[in-house]
matplotlib code that plots the C-alpha trace (Angstrom):
import matplotlib.pyplot as plt

x = [-14.5, -13.7, -17.4, -17.8, -14.8, -16.2, -19.6, -18.2, -16.1, -19.1, -21.1, -18.3, -18.1, -21.9, -21.7, -19.0, -21.2, -24.1, -22.1, -22.9, -20.3, -22.6, -21.5, -18.1, -19.7, -21.9, -18.9, -18.7, -15.1, -15.6, -15.1, -11.7, -10.7, -11.6, -9.7, -6.5, -6.7, -6.8, -3.9, -1.9, -2.8, -1.7, 1.7, 2.5, 0.9, 2.5, 2.0, 3.5, 6.5, 7.0, 6.9, 9.3, 11.7, 11.6, 12.2, 15.0, 16.8, 16.2, 17.7, 20.6, 21.4, 21.0, 23.6, 25.9, 25.8, 26.2, 22.7, 22.1, 24.3, 25.0, 23.6, 20.3, 20.5, 21.0, 18.2, 15.7, 16.8, 16.3, 12.9, 11.9, 13.0, 11.2, 8.0, 8.1, 9.1, 7.0, 3.7, 5.2, 6.8, 3.5, 1.6, 4.1, 3.6, -0.2, -1.2, -4.0]
y = [-31.9, -30.1, -29.6, -28.0, -25.8, -24.6, -24.0, -22.0, -20.0, -19.2, -18.3, -16.0, -14.3, -13.8, -12.3, -9.9, -8.8, -8.0, -5.9, -2.2, 0.5, 2.0, -0.7, 1.0, 4.3, 3.0, 1.8, 3.8, 4.0, 6.4, 3.6, 2.8, 6.4, 6.9, 3.8, 4.7, 8.3, 7.1, 4.8, 7.7, 10.0, 7.3, 6.8, 10.5, 11.7, 12.0, 8.4, 7.2, 9.4, 8.3, 4.6, 5.1, 7.0, 4.3, 1.5, 3.6, 4.0, 0.3, -0.8, 1.6, 0.2, -3.4, -2.6, -0.9, -3.9, -6.4, -7.9, -7.1, -7.0, -3.4, -4.1, -5.0, -1.9, 0.4, -1.4, -0.9, 2.7, 3.4, 1.7, 3.8, 7.0, 6.2, 5.2, 8.5, 10.7, 9.3, 10.8, 14.2, 13.9, 12.9, 15.6, 18.2, 17.1, 16.7, 18.9, 18.2]
z = [-19.9, -23.1, -23.8, -20.3, -21.0, -24.3, -22.8, -19.9, -22.3, -24.4, -21.3, -20.1, -23.5, -23.5, -20.0, -21.0, -23.9, -21.6, -19.1, -19.5, -18.9, -16.2, -13.8, -13.4, -12.9, -10.0, -8.0, -4.8, -3.5, -0.6, 1.9, 0.3, 0.2, 3.8, 4.8, 2.9, 4.1, 7.7, 7.1, 5.6, 8.5, 10.9, 9.1, 8.8, 12.0, 15.4, 16.4, 13.1, 13.4, 17.0, 16.1, 13.1, 15.4, 18.0, 15.4, 13.8, 17.1, 18.1, 14.8, 15.1, 18.6, 17.4, 14.7, 17.2, 19.6, 16.7, 17.1, 13.4, 10.4, 9.2, 5.8, 7.3, 9.6, 6.6, 4.7, 7.5, 7.9, 4.2, 4.3, 7.3, 5.6, 2.4, 4.2, 6.1, 3.1, 0.2, 1.4, 1.8, -1.7, -3.3, -1.6, -2.8, -6.4, -6.5, -3.6, -1.1]

ax = plt.figure().add_subplot(projection="3d")
ax.plot(x, y, z, "-o")
ax.set_aspect("equal")
plt.show()
C-alpha cells in the first residue's frame, strides 16, 4: 500500500510539472458569467423583489401571531434586507 502511495505521489508530481500555464488561459467562463448574471437579475428584478416582499410580510405576520419567535423573525428580515441590498451595494462600488 505504501508503494502504491509513493508511486501515485510521484505520478501526481510529474503531472503537475507537465501542466502548462496556458491551460488556465483557455478556460472559458462565459457560461458561468451568464448563469450568475441571470441569477442576479432574478434576485434584484421585479420578481425577486416581489418574492422578498411577500416572504418579509409573511414572516412579520408569523411573528405577530406567535407562530415564530421574534429572534427568528428579525433574523429572517435581516437576511432578506441583506440579500436585496448587497447587489446594489456592490454595483455602486464597482459599477456595471
